[in-house]
C-alpha positions as CSV (number, residue, x, y, z in Angstrom):
1,M,-18.2,15.7,-7.9
2,N,-20.0,18.8,-5.9
3,T,-17.8,17.7,-3.0
4,F,-14.8,17.5,-5.5
5,W,-15.1,21.4,-6.7
6,G,-16.8,22.7,-3.4
7,S,-13.7,21.4,-1.9
8,L,-11.2,23.0,-4.6
9,L,-13.4,26.2,-4.0
10,H,-12.5,26.3,-0.5
11,Q,-8.7,25.5,-1.1
12,L,-8.8,28.5,-3.4
13,S,-10.3,30.8,-0.3
14,T,-7.5,30.0,1.6
15,S,-4.6,30.3,-1.1
16,N,-2.3,33.6,-1.3
17,K,-3.2,35.3,-4.2
18,E,0.0,37.2,-4.3
19,H,2.0,33.8,-5.1
20,L,-0.7,32.8,-7.2
21,I,0.1,35.7,-9.8
22,W,3.8,34.7,-9.7
23,F,2.8,31.0,-10.3
24,G,0.5,32.5,-13.1
25,A,3.8,34.4,-14.6
26,V,5.8,30.8,-14.7
27,I,2.8,29.6,-16.5
28,V,2.3,32.2,-19.0
29,I,6.3,31.7,-20.0
30,L,5.7,27.9,-20.0
31,I,3.2,28.5,-22.6
32,T,5.2,30.9,-24.7
33,L,8.1,29.0,-24.5
34,A,6.2,26.1,-26.3
35,I,4.9,28.0,-29.0
36,L,8.2,29.9,-29.4
37,H,9.3,26.3,-29.9
38,H,6.9,25.4,-32.2
39,K,7.7,28.3,-34.6
40,W,11.3,28.8,-34.2
41,K,12.8,25.3,-34.0
42,D,14.0,24.9,-37.2
43,D,16.1,27.9,-37.2
44,N,19.2,27.5,-35.2
45,K,19.9,31.3,-34.0
46,K,16.5,31.7,-32.8
47,V,16.5,28.3,-31.1
48,R,19.8,29.4,-29.0
49,L,17.8,32.6,-28.3
50,W,14.7,29.8,-26.9
51,R,17.2,28.2,-24.8
52,L,18.0,31.4,-22.7
53,F,14.2,32.0,-22.5
54,C,13.9,29.0,-20.6
55,L,16.0,30.1,-18.1
56,L,13.2,32.8,-17.3
57,P,11.1,30.5,-14.8
58,L,14.2,29.9,-12.8
59,I,15.4,33.9,-12.6
60,L,11.7,34.5,-11.6
61,A,11.5,31.6,-9.0
62,A,14.9,33.0,-7.9
63,V,13.7,36.6,-7.5
64,H,10.5,35.2,-5.7
65,A,12.9,33.6,-2.9
66,A,14.9,36.4,-2.6
67,I,12.0,38.5,-1.7
68,Y,9.9,35.8,0.5
69,L,12.3,33.9,1.8
70,T,15.3,36.3,3.0
71,G,15.5,35.9,6.7
72,F,13.3,32.5,7.0
73,P,14.2,30.0,4.4
74,L,12.1,27.4,6.0
75,F,9.3,29.0,3.7
76,V,10.6,26.5,0.7
77,I,8.2,24.2,2.4
78,G,5.5,26.2,1.2
79,H,7.0,26.9,-1.9
80,F,8.9,24.2,-3.5
81,P,5.9,23.5,-6.4
82,L,6.4,27.1,-7.7
83,Y,10.2,26.2,-8.1
84,V,10.0,22.4,-9.0
85,I,8.0,24.0,-11.8
86,A,10.7,26.5,-12.7
87,L,13.7,23.8,-12.8
88,F,11.6,21.0,-14.5
89,A,11.5,24.2,-17.2
90,L,15.2,23.8,-17.8
91,L,14.6,19.8,-18.8
92,P,13.7,20.6,-22.8
93,I,16.6,22.7,-23.3
94,P,19.5,20.0,-24.6
95,F,16.7,18.7,-26.1
96,A,15.5,21.7,-28.4
97,K,16.6,20.1,-31.7
98,R,15.5,16.4,-31.5
99,K,12.3,15.9,-32.3
100,I,11.5,12.9,-29.9
101,G,13.8,14.3,-27.0
102,Y,11.6,17.1,-27.1
103,K,8.4,15.6,-26.9
104,I,9.1,13.7,-24.1
105,S,11.2,15.9,-22.3
106,A,8.3,18.8,-22.6
107,A,5.4,16.3,-22.0
108,L,7.5,15.7,-18.5
109,T,7.9,19.2,-17.9
110,G,4.1,19.4,-18.6
111,L,3.0,17.0,-16.5
112,V,5.2,18.0,-13.4
113,T,3.4,21.6,-14.0
114,C,-0.1,20.3,-14.0
115,A,0.4,17.8,-10.8
116,F,2.7,20.2,-8.8
117,G,0.5,23.7,-10.2
118,F,-2.6,21.8,-9.1
119,Y,-1.2,21.1,-5.5
120,Y,0.6,24.6,-5.5
121,L,-3.3,26.6,-6.8
122,G,-5.1,24.9,-4.1
123,M,-2.1,24.9,-1.6
124,S,-0.7,28.6,-1.8
125,P,0.3,28.8,1.3
126,L,-0.5,32.3,3.6
127,Y,3.0,32.6,4.6
128,F,4.1,36.4,5.6
129,N,7.8,37.2,5.6
130,H,8.4,40.3,8.1
131,T,11.7,39.4,9.4
132,R,13.2,42.5,7.8
133,E,11.2,45.1,10.2
134,S,12.0,45.9,13.8
135,Y,9.8,44.8,16.4
136,T,7.3,47.2,16.6
137,G,6.7,46.7,12.6
138,S,6.7,43.2,12.6
139,F,4.2,43.3,15.4
140,H,2.2,45.8,13.4
141,S,2.1,43.5,10.7
142,L,1.1,40.5,12.2
143,V,-2.0,42.2,13.6
144,Q,-2.9,43.5,10.3
145,D,-1.9,39.7,8.8
146,M,-4.5,38.0,11.4
147,D,-6.7,40.9,11.2
148,K,-7.6,39.9,7.3
149,H,-6.9,36.3,7.3
150,Y,-7.6,34.9,10.8
151,I,-10.8,32.9,10.1
152,L,-12.4,33.1,13.5
153,K,-11.8,36.8,13.9
154,E,-15.8,37.3,14.0
155,W,-16.8,34.1,15.5
156,K,-14.6,34.9,18.4
157,E,-15.1,38.8,18.4
158,V,-11.5,39.9,18.2
159,D,-10.8,43.2,17.8
160,F,-7.3,43.5,16.7
161,A,-6.8,47.5,16.8
162,A,-7.6,47.2,20.6
163,L,-5.1,43.8,21.3
164,E,-2.3,45.9,18.9
165,E,-2.5,49.1,21.4
166,K,-3.2,47.0,24.0
167,Y,0.4,45.0,23.6
168,M,2.4,47.7,21.5
169,P,3.7,49.3,24.6
170,M,5.6,46.5,25.5
171,V,6.6,45.6,22.3
172,Q,8.4,49.1,22.2
173,E,9.9,48.7,25.3
174,A,11.9,45.3,23.9
175,E,12.7,47.4,21.2
176,Q,14.2,50.0,22.9
177,E,16.0,47.5,24.9
178,Q,17.0,45.2,22.0
179,D,15.2,42.4,24.6
180,K,14.2,39.3,22.5
181,E,12.5,37.7,25.4
182,K,10.2,40.9,26.3
183,F,9.4,40.8,22.5
184,A,8.4,37.0,23.1
185,D,6.2,37.8,26.3
186,A,4.3,40.5,24.2
187,V,3.7,38.4,20.9
188,M,2.7,35.2,23.1
189,Q,0.6,37.1,25.8
190,F,-1.1,38.8,22.3
191,C,-1.5,35.4,21.1
192,C,-3.1,33.9,24.2
193,E,-6.0,36.3,24.2
194,L,-7.2,34.7,21.0
195,H,-8.1,31.2,23.3
196,D,-7.3,29.4,20.4
197,G,-5.3,25.9,20.0
198,H,-4.5,27.1,16.5
199,V,-2.2,30.0,17.6
200,P,0.9,28.8,18.4
201,V,4.1,31.1,18.8
202,M,6.9,29.2,18.0
203,S,10.6,29.9,18.0
204,D,13.6,28.3,15.8
205,D,16.4,29.7,18.5
206,E,16.6,27.4,21.2
207,N,19.2,29.7,22.9
208,M,16.7,32.5,22.9
209,I,13.8,30.7,24.3
210,H,12.5,27.5,25.5
211,F,8.9,27.4,24.7
212,A,8.0,23.9,26.4
213,S,8.4,25.6,30.0
214,Y,8.1,29.2,28.8
215,T,4.4,30.8,28.4
216,M,4.3,34.3,28.9
217,S,5.8,35.8,31.8
218,Y,5.1,32.7,33.4
219,K,8.4,30.7,34.0
220,P,7.7,28.1,36.4
221,H,10.0,27.4,39.7
222,E,10.5,24.2,40.8
223,Y,9.6,23.9,44.5
224,G,9.5,19.4,44.9
225,L,6.1,19.2,44.3
226,A,3.1,19.6,41.9
227,M,-0.8,20.4,43.0
228,V,-3.8,19.0,41.5
229,Q,-7.6,19.9,42.6
230,L,-10.2,17.1,43.4
231,K,-13.7,17.0,42.2
232,N,-14.7,18.0,46.2
233,G,-12.5,20.7,45.9
234,D,-9.7,19.9,48.1
235,V,-6.3,20.8,46.4
236,I,-3.3,18.2,47.0
237,A,0.0,17.9,46.7
238,V,1.4,14.6,44.2
239,C,4.7,14.4,42.4
240,T,6.4,15.5,46.1
241,T,10.1,15.0,46.2
242,D,12.2,13.6,49.1
243,D,13.0,17.3,50.4
244,V,9.5,18.1,50.9
245,N,8.4,14.7,52.2
246,K,10.9,15.7,55.0
247,L,9.0,18.5,55.9
248,G,5.8,16.7,56.1
249,I,4.4,17.0,52.9
250,E,3.4,13.6,50.6
251,D,1.7,12.7,47.5
252,G,-2.0,13.2,48.9
253,T,-1.1,16.0,51.2
254,V,-3.9,18.9,51.6
255,I,-2.5,22.1,50.9
256,T,-4.5,25.0,52.0
257,K,-2.4,28.0,51.5
258,W,0.3,29.3,48.8
259,G,2.5,31.9,48.9
260,G,0.3,33.3,52.0
261,K,-2.8,33.2,50.6
262,D,-6.0,30.5,50.7
263,V,-5.1,28.3,47.7
264,L,-8.6,28.9,46.3
265,Q,-7.9,32.3,46.0
266,S,-4.4,32.0,44.7
267,L,-5.9,29.5,41.9
268,A,-8.2,32.3,41.0
269,E,-5.8,35.4,41.1
270,D,-2.2,34.1,40.4
271,V,-2.6,32.0,37.9
272,P,-2.0,33.2,34.2
273,D,-4.2,32.8,31.4
274,L,-2.1,30.1,29.3
275,G,-4.6,31.0,26.4
276,M,-6.7,27.4,26.5
277,P,-9.7,27.4,24.6
278,V,-12.1,25.6,27.0
279,K,-12.1,27.5,30.5
280,E,-12.9,24.3,32.4
281,N,-9.6,22.7,31.0
282,A,-7.5,25.5,31.9
283,D,-9.8,25.3,35.4
284,R,-9.2,22.0,35.8
285,V,-5.2,22.4,35.6
286,A,-4.9,25.3,37.2
287,A,-3.2,23.7,40.5
288,M,-0.4,22.5,38.4
289,V,0.2,25.2,37.0
290,L,-0.1,27.1,40.3
291,S,2.5,24.7,41.8
292,G,5.5,26.6,39.5
293,V,4.2,30.2,40.6
294,G,5.8,32.3,43.0
295,G,9.9,33.6,43.5
296,E,12.8,32.5,45.2
297,T,10.8,31.1,47.6
298,V,7.2,30.4,48.4
299,D,5.3,30.1,51.9
300,V,3.0,26.7,51.8
301,S,0.5,25.7,54.4
302,F,-0.4,22.3,54.4
303,V,-2.8,19.7,56.7
304,D,-0.2,17.4,58.2
305,K,-1.2,13.7,59.8
306,S,-2.8,15.0,63.0
307,G,-4.9,17.3,61.3
308,A,-3.4,20.7,62.2
309,E,-2.1,23.3,59.5
310,Q,1.4,23.2,59.2
311,T,3.4,26.3,57.2
312,V,6.6,25.8,55.6
313,T,8.9,27.7,53.3
314,L,10.3,26.1,50.0
315,T,13.0,27.2,48.0
316,D,13.4,27.5,43.7
317,V,15.6,24.7,43.4
318,G,16.3,25.2,39.8
319,D,15.0,23.3,36.5
320,P,11.2,22.5,36.8
321,H,10.5,18.6,36.5
322,T,7.9,18.0,39.0
323,Q,5.3,20.1,37.1
324,L,5.8,18.6,34.2
325,E,5.9,15.1,35.5
326,A,2.4,16.3,36.7
327,F,1.3,17.2,33.5
328,R,2.2,13.8,31.7
329,A,1.1,12.1,34.2
330,Y,-2.2,13.7,34.0
331,R,-2.3,13.2,30.1
332,H,-0.6,9.6,30.1
333,F,1.9,10.7,28.0
334,E,5.2,10.0,29.2
335,T,7.1,11.3,26.4
336,L,5.8,15.0,26.9
337,G,8.4,18.1,26.6
338,T,10.7,15.6,25.1
339,E,12.2,15.2,21.6
340,E,10.8,12.2,21.0
341,E,7.0,13.4,21.9
342,Y,5.5,13.3,18.3
343,Q,7.4,10.3,17.2
344,S,5.9,8.1,20.2
345,L,2.6,9.4,19.4
346,A,2.9,8.6,15.6
347,D,4.4,5.4,16.5
348,E,1.4,4.4,17.9
349,N,-1.0,5.3,15.7
350,F,-3.7,3.1,14.6
351,S,-2.3,0.1,16.9
352,T,-4.5,-2.5,18.4
353,K,-4.8,-5.0,21.1
354,M,-7.1,-6.7,23.9
355,L,-7.2,-5.1,27.0
356,D,-8.9,-8.5,27.9
357,E,-10.9,-11.5,26.8
358,K,-13.7,-9.1,25.8
359,C,-12.2,-5.7,25.5
360,G,-10.5,-4.4,22.2
361,Y,-8.5,-1.3,22.2
362,L,-7.3,0.8,19.1
363,R,-5.1,3.8,19.5
364,V,-6.1,6.9,17.4
365,T,-3.0,9.8,17.9
366,Q,-3.4,11.6,14.8
367,E,-5.5,11.5,11.7
368,T,-2.8,10.8,8.7
369,T,-2.1,7.4,6.9
370,D,1.3,6.3,5.3
371,N,-0.4,7.9,2.0
372,G,0.0,11.7,2.7
373,A,-0.9,12.4,-1.2
374,Y,-4.2,10.4,-0.8
375,D,-5.1,11.9,2.3
376,I,-4.7,15.5,0.8
377,F,-6.2,14.7,-3.1
378,V,-8.4,12.1,-2.9
379,G,-9.6,11.8,1.2
380,Y,-10.1,15.1,1.2
381,M,-11.3,16.8,-1.7
382,M,-13.7,14.2,-2.1
383,G,-15.2,14.1,1.5
384,D,-14.3,10.5,1.6
385,H,-11.4,8.2,3.0
386,A,-11.8,4.8,1.6
387,R,-8.8,3.4,2.4
388,A,-8.7,5.1,5.7
389,R,-12.3,2.8,6.2
390,E,-10.8,-0.4,4.9
391,M,-8.0,-0.1,7.2
392,F,-10.4,0.2,9.9
393,R,-12.3,-2.3,9.4
394,E,-9.7,-5.0,8.8
395,K,-8.5,-4.2,12.2
396,L,-11.4,-4.2,13.6
397,R,-12.0,-7.5,12.4
398,D,-9.0,-8.6,13.8
399,L,-10.1,-7.7,17.1
400,K,-13.5,-9.7,16.6
401,T,-11.8,-12.7,15.7
402,Q,-10.0,-11.9,19.4
403,G,-13.0,-12.3,20.6
404,M,-14.3,-8.3,21.1
405,E,-17.5,-7.7,22.4
406,Y,-16.6,-3.9,23.2
407,L,-14.1,-1.5,22.7
408,V,-12.0,1.7,23.8
409,I,-11.1,4.2,21.0
410,D,-8.3,5.8,22.7
411,L,-8.0,9.5,21.5
412,R,-5.7,11.3,24.4
413,N,-3.1,13.4,23.1
414,N,-4.2,13.4,19.1
415,Q,-2.4,15.9,17.4
416,G,-5.0,15.9,14.3
417,G,-4.8,15.7,10.9
418,A,-7.4,15.0,8.3
419,D,-11.1,14.5,9.9
420,E,-12.4,12.5,6.9
421,I,-10.2,9.9,8.6
422,T,-12.3,9.7,11.4
423,N,-15.3,9.9,9.5
424,A,-14.4,6.9,7.6
425,L,-14.1,5.0,11.2
426,C,-17.4,6.2,12.3
427,D,-18.9,4.9,8.4
428,L,-18.4,1.4,10.5
429,L,-19.8,2.1,13.8
430,T,-23.1,3.4,12.8
431,T,-26.5,2.5,10.5
432,E,-27.6,6.1,9.9
433,D,-25.9,9.0,8.1
434,W,-24.6,11.9,9.7
435,Y,-23.6,15.4,9.3
436,G,-19.9,15.6,9.4
437,L,-18.2,18.5,8.3
438,G,-18.7,21.6,6.3
439,V,-15.3,23.3,4.2
440,G,-16.2,27.1,3.6
441,T,-15.0,30.3,3.1
442,R,-15.4,33.7,5.0
443,K,-16.7,36.1,2.9
444,N,-17.5,39.6,4.6
445,G,-17.4,38.2,8.1
446,R,-20.3,35.7,7.1
447,Y,-19.5,31.9,6.8
448,I,-20.2,30.4,3.4
449,C,-20.2,26.1,2.9
450,N,-18.8,25.1,-0.1
451,A,-19.0,21.1,0.4
452,D,-19.9,18.9,2.9
453,H,-17.8,15.7,4.2
454,N,-20.3,13.7,5.9
455,I,-20.7,10.3,8.2
456,H,-21.9,7.3,5.0
457,A,-23.3,4.5,7.2
458,D,-21.5,1.2,6.4
459,G,-22.7,-0.3,10.0
460,E,-20.4,-3.4,10.3
461,F,-19.6,-2.8,14.1
462,A,-22.9,-0.6,14.9
463,D,-23.4,-3.0,17.4
464,L,-20.2,-2.4,19.5
465,K,-20.6,-0.7,22.5
466,V,-17.9,1.9,22.1
467,V,-15.7,4.3,25.0
468,A,-13.6,7.2,23.1
469,L,-11.4,8.5,25.6
470,T,-10.3,12.2,24.9
471,N,-8.7,14.6,27.1
472,F,-7.2,18.2,26.8
473,G,-4.1,17.4,24.4
474,C,-6.7,16.3,22.2
475,L,-7.2,19.3,19.1
476,S,-7.5,19.8,16.0
477,A,-8.7,16.7,13.8
478,G,-8.4,15.1,17.1
479,D,-11.0,17.4,19.1
480,S,-13.5,16.5,15.9
481,A,-12.9,13.0,16.1
482,S,-14.5,13.3,19.4
483,Y,-17.3,14.9,18.5
484,Y,-18.2,12.8,15.8
485,L,-17.9,9.9,17.7
486,S,-19.8,11.2,20.4
487,R,-22.7,11.9,18.1
488,L,-23.0,7.9,17.9
489,P,-25.8,6.1,20.0
490,N,-23.5,3.7,20.6
491,V,-20.3,5.4,21.7
492,T,-19.6,7.0,24.9
493,L,-17.2,9.9,25.0
494,A,-15.4,9.9,28.5
495,G,-12.1,11.8,29.7
496,L,-10.6,13.7,32.9
497,T,-11.2,17.0,30.8
498,D,-12.9,17.7,27.4
499,P,-10.8,17.8,24.0
500,Y,-9.2,21.3,23.6
501,G,-11.4,23.4,21.8
502,C,-10.2,23.9,18.3
503,N,-10.8,22.7,14.4
504,Q,-10.2,25.1,12.1
505,E,-7.4,24.8,9.4
506,T,-4.3,25.9,9.6
507,G,-1.9,27.6,7.1
508,G,-1.3,31.2,8.3
509,I,2.2,32.0,9.1
510,S,4.0,35.4,10.2
511,V,7.4,35.5,10.8
512,L,8.4,38.4,12.8
513,S,11.4,40.6,13.1
514,G,15.0,38.4,12.6
515,G,12.9,35.1,11.7
516,E,13.5,34.4,15.7
517,L,9.5,34.0,16.1
518,Y,7.0,33.2,14.1
519,V,2.8,32.8,14.5
520,G,0.7,30.1,13.2
521,Y,-3.0,31.3,12.8
522,P,-5.9,28.8,11.0
523,V,-7.6,30.4,7.8
524,G,-9.5,27.6,6.1
525,L,-12.8,27.6,7.6
526,V,-14.4,24.5,9.1
527,L,-18.1,24.5,9.9
528,D,-20.7,22.2,11.6
529,G,-24.2,21.2,10.5
530,N,-25.4,24.8,11.4
531,G,-23.4,26.7,9.5
532,D,-21.5,27.7,12.7
533,P,-17.3,26.8,12.8
534,N,-16.9,23.2,13.9
535,I,-16.3,23.1,17.5
536,D,-14.0,26.2,18.0
537,T,-14.9,27.9,21.6
538,R,-16.7,31.6,21.6
539,P,-15.5,34.5,24.0
540,D,-17.4,32.8,26.5
541,R,-14.7,30.0,26.3
542,I,-17.6,27.4,26.9
543,S,-16.9,23.7,25.3
544,R,-18.5,22.9,22.2
545,N,-17.3,19.5,22.8
546,P,-17.8,18.6,26.3
547,V,-17.4,14.6,27.2
548,E,-20.2,12.8,27.9
549,E,-19.0,11.1,31.1
550,R,-16.7,13.0,33.1
551,I,-14.2,10.8,35.1
552,P,-14.0,11.8,38.5
553,L,-10.5,12.5,39.7
554,D,-10.9,11.5,43.8
555,F,-8.4,11.2,46.3
556,D,-7.9,7.1,45.2
557,A,-7.7,7.9,41.6
558,A,-5.2,11.0,41.8
559,M,-3.0,8.7,43.8
560,K,-3.3,5.8,40.9
561,I,-2.7,8.3,38.4
562,F,0.2,10.1,39.7
563,R,1.6,8.3,42.9
564,D,1.3,4.6,41.2
565,G,2.0,5.7,37.3
566,E,-1.0,3.8,36.7
567,D,-3.7,4.7,33.5
568,Y,-6.8,4.7,35.8
569,E,-8.7,6.5,32.8
570,L,-8.4,3.5,30.4
571,E,-9.1,1.5,34.0
572,W,-12.4,3.0,34.3
573,A,-13.4,2.8,30.4
574,V,-13.0,-1.0,30.5
575,N,-15.0,-1.1,34.0
576,Y,-17.7,1.2,32.4
577,L,-18.5,-1.5,29.4
578,E,-18.4,-4.2,31.6
579,N,-20.7,-2.6,33.4
580,S,-23.0,-1.6,30.6
581,H,-22.6,-4.6,28.6
582,D,-23.8,-6.7,31.4
């Protein structure tokens, strides 16, 4: 029970106290109504008055909605428990004079109030609506919101006042010109300075901005190729089109200069900061980002087949696609950037198969199950997800019956969820107890652990040799999954890149002027065994969750990945297990 109450205390620390006051007012009204009905039930005149009083919770909810939802109705998602309770307050009205009917309707209202009230008590969202403010006003309010509630302010040593001073002139200029994209630029650059994967800038206005291809002032051009940097330092062309092939640049051609600069100098000076938490990850994808940097034309120098350096001028041909194609290949994620992106990951989650006669495969794309209520109220609050453990046990037993002697756990592009689900998998893979995570509160810049959610040894599959594949598309609870698994002696964490580098709990949202932009940020504290924020990088941007085996990106690997569309990482993992198993 200590874990339960500690988890509840943690949840309360992330709740919006202002909304809890509204919730408290509704509860007081409901209690008062129950008392008044007991006293007035035999007086017809007073019963009529009582029925009118039953409208008060709904009126209160309507006022709440008018204040907090106007301009951004999506916030109803966070406040629906309050509104459901207000609606159920109407249920006893027609049964006010009926003894049994009133008891049943009142009991049902009470049950709904307890269930939804408990949820709202722990999950009252830190949502802030600044839609009615100007660009400058809403940006200032965003800074104030984050200065107060951003859970990693001290850990990342963020000076919000200095950041506001830096970007406010750009916001003021956008306001004077009523330029929505310039305003978005300022907000996105501000957020990128935090280097936190849990600080996204989002928009519901598809006509205003396309965030899949637009980050800060960086709008990638399409020159008919993408670039990657190999482990030996060479930068080569990949995903080339027929037009650049005719100019002598093919997949694998070494690029020496970009925009007239030595390509390595250009990588250091011209690639925009996209806000990636881990600097090494950003460096590994910098060449792909650079392949979209330039103007209407860009001069590119390369080594031709004779070994001589040639220079050609490439022209921007419109809608960027080769860069996205390269990112899809690098992350082995065919639906990246499409409407099916997240659904495709959900469809793959917890799927299994045999890769060969001895090697099993388990795909984990998110730490969520079909029973979301269990994930939240039992698995999370108790720090132990028994259902997930039994689900993993059944899947691994099935693979064992098919001949599995070793296993690949594929975490690539994992979008997160509940850490406790991965802990349940770890339970089966170890004969020792391990510290998982602590959930805590932030007070006066200090971090206090309220409850531990640990890995408890079950050990049924501790004899398995395992490779866990990860990449920079693996974040949040996927990031922690990489970390927890890597600590087990029979598991090797491997990948072309490190995981993304963020693990704190999301929940804060500030909506800016007009409701066209909104910013998310973490407000719930997740701690490691040392009492420090779990996994998230410090200002040095050094990964705190690096892979144990870096899969090398040499020329042959690049051709398999970008030209031939093969899953080189999975091939590497199987070979690694076979060799270590022998």
